[in-house]
N, C-alpha and C positions, 0 to 999 in steps of 0.2 A: 868706704861708702856703704857697704852692705851693713855694717854695724849700725850706722846712723839710721838707715832705713828700718831696721828691726826695732831699734829703740823708739823711733817715731811711730811705728805701727803698734807697739805695745802701749805707748802713752795714749794713742787714739782709742784703742780698745778699752783701756781703763776709763777714759773719759766718757765713752759711750755707755759703759756699764753703770757708772755712777749717775749719769743723767737718767738712764732708764729706771734705776731704783728710786730716784728722787721723784720722778713722774708717777710711778706706781704708788708711792707712799702718800703723795698729795692728792690722789684721785678722790673725787667726791662721788659717791654712789647716789643715784636718783632712786628713792625708795619711799616706802611708807613706814609708819612707826614700828610695825612688827619686824620688818627686815632690818631696820636700823638698830633695834634692840638685840636681835640675834647675832648680827655680824660685828657689833662693837666698834665699827669704824665710823668716820665722819660720813654724814649723809645729808642729802638735800630732800626735805619733805615739803610737799605742797598740800595745802588744805585751807580750812576756813576757821576764823576766830569764833569761838562759842560765846556769843554775846551774853547769853543768859547767865553764864557763870562768872562774868566780869573779868576785870584785869586789876593788877595791883602794881604800884611802883613804890619801892622802898628807898627812901632818900638816903638812909644811913649806909646801905650797901650798894646803892646805885644799881638796883636790880629790878627789872620789869618782868612780870610773870603773868601768864594767861593760859586758858585752856584752848587747845586747838584740835580740830577734827580733820584727820587725813582723808585722802580720797577713797579709802576703804571703809571709812566710817568709824575708825577707832579714835577715841579721844585720849589726849595725854597733856599733862602740864608742860608748858614750855617756860624756861627761865633764860633770861638774856641779861648779860652784864652791860647795861646801858639804858638810855631813856626810850620811851615809847616812840616808835616811828611816826612820822607825820601821816595824817589821814588813816591811822590804824583803825579807828572805829568805823570808817566808811568803806574800807577796802573789801571788795568781794572775795579776794583770795590773799593768802599769806604764804610766803615761801621762807622756810627756816633752814639754815645750814648749821650743823652741829652733830652731837652724838648723845645717845641715851646713857645716862648715869643714874643708877639706883631708881629706875622707873620714871625719871624726869628727863625730858629732852633739853639738854643744855645747849642753847644756840650761841654761835659765835657771830652770826649775821642774820638779820631779819629783813626781808623785802616785802613790800606790799604792792599788790596790783592796783593800778589807778582805778577809781570808780568809773562807771560807764559814762558819766557826763563828759569825760575826756575822749571817749571813743566816738568814732563816726556813727551816724545813724544808719548807714548802709545805703543811703540814697545818693545818687550821683548829682552833684550840683554843677551848673555851668560856671565858668570863671567870671561871668558878668553878674551873677546873682548875689 
């Protein structure tokens, strides 16, 4: 019986160690462009689309690119392998997940914040109105 307990304990420790390393490896840091560029890991950067510089969708490579300004005010080109998200032009904020490669933020996911017309006005309304 003791041997079975030791083997079970060793298997459990190995399983926990593998799970811990997997979680650390898939961790996404919340940061700005400077931090994302220096650490070289996947990061989630929140900012705004720089409308004056426009956006581009390349049909041949199925790549969408645009300039984004992070919350620190730094601008960087973002490239995304996919189509432009819905309501992109209207979104007050953009959140991109990816990493910096050769001075370009290569996004694996782009999320847009809904325009304010979907948010409440801040006034309480009675259920009968």
